[in-house]
Backbone as a ProteinNet text record, in pm:
[ID]
protein_1_A
[PRIMARY]
DLSYRYQPMPEKIGYLHDEIGPDYHRRIIIPEIRSATREVIGKYLPEELYSTKREAIQDEIFERTQKSVAEKYIILDAVLIREVTLPESLQKAIERKLSEEQAALEYEYRLERERKEAERRIIEAKAKAEANRILNASLSENILRDKGIEATLELANSPNAKIVVVGGSDGLPLILNNN
[TERTIARY]
73.9	-1.6	85.8	73.9	149.5	64.4	121	80.7	171	144.4	217.8	163.2	216.6	207.2	259.5	179	228.7	177.7	183	129.8	156.2	82.8	125.5	224.8	314.9	410.5	340.4	335.9	258	276.1	400.9	404.4	382.3	359.4	306.8	168.9	81.9	-56.6	-146.7	-106.4	-161.3	-113.8	8.6	17.4	-10.4	-12.7	-81.5	-227.9	-292.2	-447.7	-463.8	-374.1	-390.6	-351.7	-246.5	-168.2	-235.4	-267.7	-326.9	-450.5	-495.8	-627.5	-645.7	-760.1	-784	-752.1	-750.7	-769.8	-605.8	-551.4	-386.9	-360.3	-420	-392.5	-409.1	-517.1	-535.8	-456.5	-441.1	-347.3	-209	-160.3	-35.2	41.4	-25.2	47.8	19.6	-89.3	-119.9	-33.2	-56.6	13.7	166.4	213.7	384	416.5	364	383.5	361.2	276.9	268.5	373.4	408.6	512.3	627.7	674.3	806	801.1	680.5	685.4	701	644.6	679.3	796.3	874.9	1030.3	1109.6	1087.4	1157.2	1139.4	1038.2	1009	1048.1	1060.4	1115.7	1235.8	1321.4	1488.8	1531	1403	1423.1	1375.3	1416.4	1372.8	1260.2	1144.2	1022.8	1051.4	1174.6	1191.8	1211.1	1318.9	1357.9	1234.3	1134.7	1019.8	948.9	943.9	891.8	944.9	1082.5	1151.6	1262.1	1372.8	1526.6	1509.6	1470.4	1503.9	1401	1299.4	1169.9	1212.8	1276.8	1322	1398.1	1463.9	1555.1	1474.8	1369.3	1266.6	1182.3	1130.4	1051.7	1137.3	1265.7	1346.9	1354.7	1372.3	1392.3	1260.5	1164.8	1026.1	994.8	1032.4	1017.6	1110.5	1232.2	1337.1	1278.8	1264.6	1203	1055.7	976.8	840.3	869.8	941.7	987.7	1036.1	1125.7	1170.3	1062.5	984.6	892.3	759.9	721.6	613	653.8	793.7	851.2	832.6	852	837.7	707.6	591.7	443.5	414.8	497.7	452.4	388.3	437.6	386.5	519	510.8	616.3	551.5	655.3	615.5	703.6	624.8	703.8	738.4	682.2	692.7	627.1	688.1	625.4	639.7	560.6	558.1	486.7	540.1	517.6	454.1	323.6	228.6	258.4	224.4	193	257.4	329.4	356.4	274.4	186.1	94.8	120.3	193.4	263.8	126.6	114.3	25.5	38.5	-47.9	-30.7	79.1	60.5	152.1	303.5	340.8	455.6	500.5	424.4	445.8	466	392.5	430.4	569.8	604.3	745.1	843.9	832.9	922.7	942.7	836	835.2	919.9	865.1	926.2	1089.5	1106.5	1270	1339.2	1255.5	1326.3	1349.9	1257.3	1257.9	1359.7	1360.5	1483.1	1617.2	1645.7	1759.8	1793.6	1708.5	1704.2	1758.8	1697.4	1722.2	1901.7	1909.4	2075.7	2145	2130.5	2212.6	2222.9	2121.7	2096	2216.6	2170.7	2256.3	2398.5	2440.6	2598.7	2662.8	2557.3	2602.8	2616.4	2543.8	2547.4	2691.7	2689.2	2823.8	2949.1	2953.8	3054.4	3083	2984.7	2996.1	3054.7	2991.5	3045.2	3213.1	3206.4	3377.8	3484.1	3428.4	3504.8	3504.5	3370.9	3380.8	3485.8	3494.9	3563.7	3749.4	3747.3	3907.9	3926.2	3823	3840.4	3890.8	3813.3	3831.7	3978.1	4036.3	4146.5	4275.8	4243.8	4335.4	4337	4245.7	4243.9	4287	4279.2	4364	4492.5	4538.3	4676.8	4743.7	4677.6	4710.2	4745.2	4641.2	4633.2	4773.3	4788.8	4901.3	5025.6	5050	5168	5189.1	5066.1	5107.4	5143.4	5080.3	5132.4	5279.1	5311.3	5434.7	5525.1	5513.9	5618.7	5625.2	5507.4	5495.1	5565	5543	5628	5791.7	5817.4	5957.1	6028.4	5936.2	5988.4	5968.2	5903.2	5890.2	6026.3	6086.6	6193.8	6155.7	6214.2	6184.2	6196.7	6296.4	6304.6	6182.2	6132.8	6047.1	5906.6	5888.8	5774.3	5792.3	5889	5895.2	5893.1	5926.7	5908.1	5737	5695.4	5523.8	5452.2	5519.6	5441.7	5449.9	5577.6	5594.7	5485.1	5491.3	5384.7	5244.3	5208.1	5073.1	5068.2	5179.2	5139.1	5148.8	5219.1	5204.9	5083.1	4999.4	4863.3	4772.2	4817.4	4696.9	4704.9	4859.3	4860.8	4813.9	4792.5	4708.9	4579.3	4539.6	4400.6	4295.4	4198.9	4117.2	4084.7	4085.1	4048.2	4142.2	4268.3	4371.3	4395	4420.6	4419.6	4590.9	4628.1	4753.5	4836.2	4976.8	5063.1	5202.5	5205.4	5302.4	5412.2	5523.8	5637.9	5713.7	5745.3	5792.7	5744.7	5666.8	5579.7	5691.2	5653.7	5740.6	5812.3	5776	5816.3	5921.6	5897	5995.7	5894.1	5762.8	5669.3	5605.7	5554.3	5477.6	5320.9	5275.1	5142.6	5044	4925.9	4841.4	4712.7	4698.8	4568.1	4462.2	4337.7	4249.5	4210.5	4147.4	4112.2	3973.4	3917.1	3830.3	3841.8
-112.7	-7.7	123.5	215.9	324.3	473.7	571	684.6	787.9	878.9	966.1	1097.4	1193.7	1338.7	1389.9	1476.4	1536.7	1654.7	1724.3	1835.1	1876.8	1912.7	1979.7	2098.2	2105.8	2214.6	2344.6	2421.1	2546.1	2612.9	2623.8	2680.6	2588	2478.2	2374.9	2334.7	2389.8	2342.6	2326.3	2435.1	2451.2	2313.3	2295	2164.7	2037.5	2059.6	1939.7	1878.6	1982.9	1976	1954.7	2026.5	1988.8	1861.7	1830.5	1679.9	1547.8	1594.1	1467	1488	1589.5	1626.3	1643.2	1645	1675.6	1557.2	1443.8	1298.6	1245.8	1357.3	1292.7	1193.2	1198.7	1129.4	976.4	942.7	816.5	770.4	882	828.3	853.9	897.4	903	889.3	920.5	887.9	735.8	707.5	568.7	453.9	472.9	374.5	384.8	489.6	513.5	467.3	502.7	444.6	292.8	244.1	88.8	18.3	77.5	24.5	24.6	138.5	159.6	52.1	23.2	-37	-185.2	-228.9	-375.6	-396.1	-298.4	-312.7	-339.2	-231	-230.3	-350.3	-362	-489.5	-607.2	-647.5	-739.4	-763.3	-666.6	-681	-731.9	-743.4	-788.1	-903.7	-977.8	-1080	-1050.7	-1138.2	-1103.1	-1088.1	-1113.5	-1101.5	-948.4	-908.8	-768.8	-668.2	-711.6	-627.6	-598.1	-712.2	-729.4	-649.3	-628	-567.3	-499.6	-536.8	-488.5	-346	-380.3	-288.6	-196.5	-177.5	-98.7	59.2	101.8	265.8	260.3	163.2	162.4	166	55.9	21.5	172.7	236.5	352.2	470.1	466.1	554.9	536.4	424.1	386	398.3	372.2	378.4	534.1	597.5	762	798.5	791.4	810.2	782.1	674.4	617.3	697.8	706.7	767.7	921.2	981.1	1107.7	1161.2	1092.1	1121.2	1080.9	993.2	966.1	1078.6	1107.3	1191.6	1349.8	1379.9	1538.7	1551	1434.1	1458.5	1494.5	1468.7	1487.3	1583.7	1682.5	1815.4	1798.5	1691.6	1643	1661.2	1711.7	1705.1	1599.6	1512.6	1445.3	1443.4	1482.3	1517.3	1407.1	1305.2	1182.8	1054.4	961.4	827.7	762.2	698.9	661.6	499	411.8	286.7	265.8	256.2	246.1	110.4	2	-127.7	-239.4	-323.9	-427.4	-567.2	-604.7	-714.4	-816.1	-915.5	-1041.6	-1149.4	-1218.9	-1324.5	-1410.4	-1472.6	-1555.1	-1662.5	-1717.6	-1848.1	-1794.2	-1687.4	-1615	-1564	-1515	-1463.9	-1570.3	-1679.2	-1818.4	-1848.6	-1859.8	-1914	-1803.3	-1695.3	-1606.5	-1610.5	-1625.3	-1646.9	-1792.8	-1901.5	-2025.7	-2026.6	-1932.1	-1929.3	-1855.8	-1724.8	-1662.8	-1745.2	-1827.2	-1925.5	-2036	-2073.7	-2178.3	-2109.5	-1990.5	-1910.3	-1903	-1882	-1856	-1971.1	-2099.4	-2230.1	-2246.6	-2230.3	-2235.4	-2194.8	-2053.6	-1970.8	-2016.4	-2082.8	-2147.3	-2252.5	-2333.4	-2474.1	-2422.9	-2327.6	-2269.1	-2229.5	-2165.5	-2110.8	-2252.1	-2360.5	-2439.7	-2521	-2529.6	-2614.1	-2532.8	-2415	-2343.4	-2319.5	-2333.1	-2352.3	-2483.4	-2598.6	-2717	-2745.7	-2697.1	-2656.7	-2618.2	-2513.4	-2433	-2517.7	-2600.6	-2687.3	-2789.3	-2833.7	-2942.7	-2869.8	-2777.4	-2705.5	-2715.1	-2655.1	-2640.8	-2781.1	-2879.9	-3028.6	-3064.7	-3048.2	-3084.5	-2997.9	-2863	-2805.8	-2836.8	-2867.7	-2934.5	-3063.9	-3154.2	-3290.9	-3278.9	-3182.6	-3151.9	-3081.7	-3010.1	-2963.6	-3068.6	-3153.5	-3258.7	-3371.4	-3382.2	-3464.2	-3421.7	-3275.1	-3219.1	-3200	-3198.3	-3217.6	-3344.8	-3447.7	-3594	-3616.5	-3555.5	-3585	-3515.3	-3393.8	-3308.9	-3413.9	-3458.6	-3519.6	-3645.5	-3728.8	-3861.7	-3822.2	-3721.6	-3683.2	-3648.1	-3596.3	-3583.7	-3679.5	-3788.3	-3884.6	-3995.1	-4049.4	-4121.3	-4265.4	-4380	-4479.8	-4438.3	-4357.3	-4330.6	-4258.6	-4137.5	-4093	-4173	-4227.1	-4357.7	-4426.2	-4485.2	-4562.5	-4509.9	-4369.7	-4291.8	-4270.2	-4211.5	-4212.9	-4328.7	-4442.1	-4596.5	-4606.6	-4569.6	-4593.2	-4523.6	-4389.8	-4284.4	-4339.3	-4389.7	-4430.7	-4562.1	-4667.1	-4747.5	-4741.4	-4613.7	-4598.7	-4534	-4472	-4394.1	-4519.6	-4631.1	-4734.5	-4814.5	-4830	-4894.9	-4827.5	-4702.1	-4638.1	-4626.4	-4671.7	-4656.2	-4770.4	-4757.2	-4858.7	-4951.8	-4950.5	-5056.7	-5166.6	-5130	-5217.4	-5299.4	-5437.1	-5550.8	-5579.2	-5619.7	-5695.1	-5627.5	-5589	-5537.8	-5627.2	-5668.6	-5757.1	-5693.3	-5695.3	-5610.9	-5691.6	-5644.5	-5726.5	-5760.9	-5677.3	-5705.7	-5728.3	-5745.6	-5766.2	-5622.6	-5517.3	-5389.8	-5340.4	-5412.5	-5366.2	-5279.5	-5260.4	-5194.6	-5284.9	-5265.2	-5344	-5376.1	-5476.3	-5515.2	-5513	-5450.8	-5461.1	-5542.1	-5645.1	-5736.6	-5701.6	-5744.5	-5752.5	-5888.8	-5873.6	-6015.6	-6072.9	-6027.8	-6061.2	-6154.3
3.9	7.7	-2.3	-95.2	-117.9	-95.9	-68	-73.7	-148	-206.9	-283.6	-298.2	-276	-311.2	-436.5	-503	-646.8	-647.7	-779.5	-797.4	-942.4	-1012.8	-1136.8	-1164	-1257	-1265.4	-1292.2	-1205.1	-1215.8	-1360.6	-1399.8	-1537.1	-1664.3	-1620.6	-1722	-1720	-1641.9	-1642.5	-1769.6	-1855.2	-1989.5	-2069.5	-2079.4	-2161.2	-2097.6	-1969.3	-1885.5	-1930.3	-1946.8	-1975.4	-2135.9	-2204.4	-2360	-2392.3	-2328.2	-2396.2	-2328.5	-2199	-2098.9	-2077.4	-2035.3	-1991.6	-1825	-1786.7	-1646.4	-1559.5	-1630.7	-1569.2	-1541.1	-1536	-1535.2	-1426.4	-1320.3	-1218.7	-1242.9	-1297.4	-1357.3	-1452.9	-1556.9	-1677.7	-1670.2	-1585	-1571.2	-1437.1	-1323.7	-1180.1	-1165.1	-1145.3	-1111.2	-1203.9	-1328.9	-1400.1	-1372.6	-1345.2	-1343.3	-1221.5	-1108.3	-979.9	-990.3	-1040.3	-1042.4	-1120.1	-1221.9	-1313	-1249.7	-1161.6	-1108.6	-959.5	-904	-797.1	-843.3	-946.4	-1001.5	-1022.7	-1093.8	-1150.6	-1009.9	-931.4	-794.8	-716.8	-695	-597.1	-663.5	-780.4	-839.2	-827.3	-786.3	-763.1	-637.7	-540.4	-391.5	-353	-260.1	-192.5	-105.4	-100.2	-27.7	150.5	188.3	329.4	340.9	221	242.5	219.5	142.9	119.8	264.4	318	447.8	559.6	543.6	689.2	641.2	582	604.1	493.1	373.5	275.2	238.8	330.4	286.4	266.8	313.3	263.2	142.7	158.7	12.6	-113	-86.6	-212.6	-208.8	-136.2	-104.4	-199.8	-157.3	-258.4	-386.1	-427.9	-545.2	-600.1	-557.1	-651.5	-684.3	-578.1	-587.8	-704.8	-687.1	-809.7	-965.1	-951.6	-1082.1	-1134.3	-1037.5	-1078	-1107.6	-1022.8	-1036.3	-1138.9	-1225.4	-1351.2	-1456.1	-1460.4	-1564.3	-1559.5	-1461.8	-1457.6	-1472.8	-1451	-1449.4	-1608.4	-1683.7	-1860.1	-1894.4	-1819	-1836.8	-1754	-1706.9	-1656.4	-1496.5	-1429.5	-1289.5	-1204.5	-1079.6	-977.7	-878.2	-861.6	-756.5	-639	-535	-383.7	-318.9	-309.7	-205.1	-234.6	-223.8	-218.6	-94.4	-12.9	103	112.7	154.5	169.7	289.7	302.3	404.7	473.9	400.5	434.7	340.8	370.6	266.1	315.7	230.8	239.3	132.4	201.3	130.9	114.5	19	11.9	147	207.1	323.7	319.2	212.1	165.4	197	121.8	108.7	241	325.2	436.6	519.9	536.7	616.5	583.6	463	432.1	456.3	477.6	508.7	673.2	743.8	887.3	935.5	855.3	858.4	819.3	715.8	700.4	804.6	861.3	979.9	1089.8	1113.1	1235.1	1212.2	1097.6	1038.5	1086.9	1018.9	1054.8	1200.8	1298.3	1433.1	1501.6	1451	1498	1442.4	1336.6	1272.8	1383.2	1389.6	1484.6	1626.9	1683.9	1796.2	1802.7	1713.2	1677.9	1682.2	1612	1580.5	1736.2	1801.2	1928	2029.8	2022.2	2134.8	2078	1941.1	1899.2	1954	1926.7	1994.8	2150.6	2186	2348.8	2383.7	2318.1	2358.2	2294.2	2187.1	2148.9	2259.8	2319	2443.5	2560.8	2595.5	2690	2674.6	2553.7	2522	2543.2	2482.7	2498.4	2657.2	2731.4	2884.8	2940.6	2903.8	2979.8	2918.9	2809.2	2765.9	2823.2	2857.8	2930.3	3057.3	3123.8	3267.3	3273	3169.2	3187.3	3162.7	3053.1	3050.1	3175.3	3249.2	3382.2	3471.9	3468.4	3557	3528	3407	3359.5	3391.4	3381.1	3398.9	3566.7	3641.5	3787.3	3837.2	3771.5	3769.5	3745.3	3637.9	3588.8	3688.8	3718.3	3820.2	3948.3	4009.8	4130.6	4130.9	4000.6	3997.1	3972.3	3922.2	3890.4	4031.4	4130.8	4257.8	4357.3	4340.2	4416.6	4417.1	4509.9	4488.9	4607.5	4583.4	4658	4824.2	4850.9	4993	5034	4955.8	4995.5	5007	4918.5	4910.1	5032.7	5057.1	5197.5	5289.7	5319.2	5421.6	5445.5	5351	5346.1	5382.3	5324.9	5385.1	5508.3	5573.1	5725.6	5791.4	5761.4	5824.3	5816.5	5728.4	5686.8	5788.8	5804.2	5860.8	6032.5	6074.2	6200.2	6225.1	6130.5	6159.3	6158.6	6103.5	6082.7	6228.8	6269.3	6391.4	6496.3	6515.6	6612.1	6608.6	6499.4	6460.5	6524.9	6588.8	6672.7	6574.9	6462.1	6353	6306.1	6334.2	6308.5	6413.8	6399.4	6497	6495.6	6381.4	6378.5	6279.2	6318.4	6219.2	6205.9	6076.3	6032.4	5976.6	6008.4	5929.5	5800.5	5706.8	5627.2	5483	5424.1	5286.3	5181	5079.1	4954.5	4885.5	4938.1	4927.3	5052.3	5131.5	5282.3	5348.8	5321.6	5428	5514.3	5626.9	5712.7	5651.6	5679.7	5631.5	5774.4	5751.6	5878.6	5824.5	5924.6	5878.4	6002.9	5975.8	6065.7	6115.4	6213.4	6263.7	6201.9	6092.8	6042.5	5953.4
[MASK]
+++++++++++++++++++++++++++++++++++++++++++++++++++++++++++++++++++++++++++++++++++++++++++++++++++++++++++++++++++++++++++++++++++++++++++++++++++++++++++++++++++++++++++++++++++

């Protein structure tokens, strides 16, 4: 739905009435605007008509119509798109497409989030592996034996430990229950 403002060229009104007649609105303005509208709209995608390019379309229709009606002694002041009404099937198709685009963007976002989470887990695992490597490099047989003796002493003092036998295969004491 379009609105437009126009006026006859004041100095050419006589020519306008002689060549075209008093019904110049129906004979010139309406056909020229319809023609320009069809040409311009044909260059755009339906979703652009519906939303993003509305002002550009309006300007282009104005420019095309202004040139053609000026040759017929008419000044076009403005063309305004009031409403774009698309066929229901086309409108539903556009809405479906926009919905699918949103779903695709959401899916891409989730994939990116999962990639970052996987990277975080890899970094965490590498850090743990490095910590274990450093710990293993710092442990010697003597340190391990000393830690084993400390643990044995703690177990021996525990009320749950019943019997302590010294001399396991690795030289550490064994603690046995009476169960």
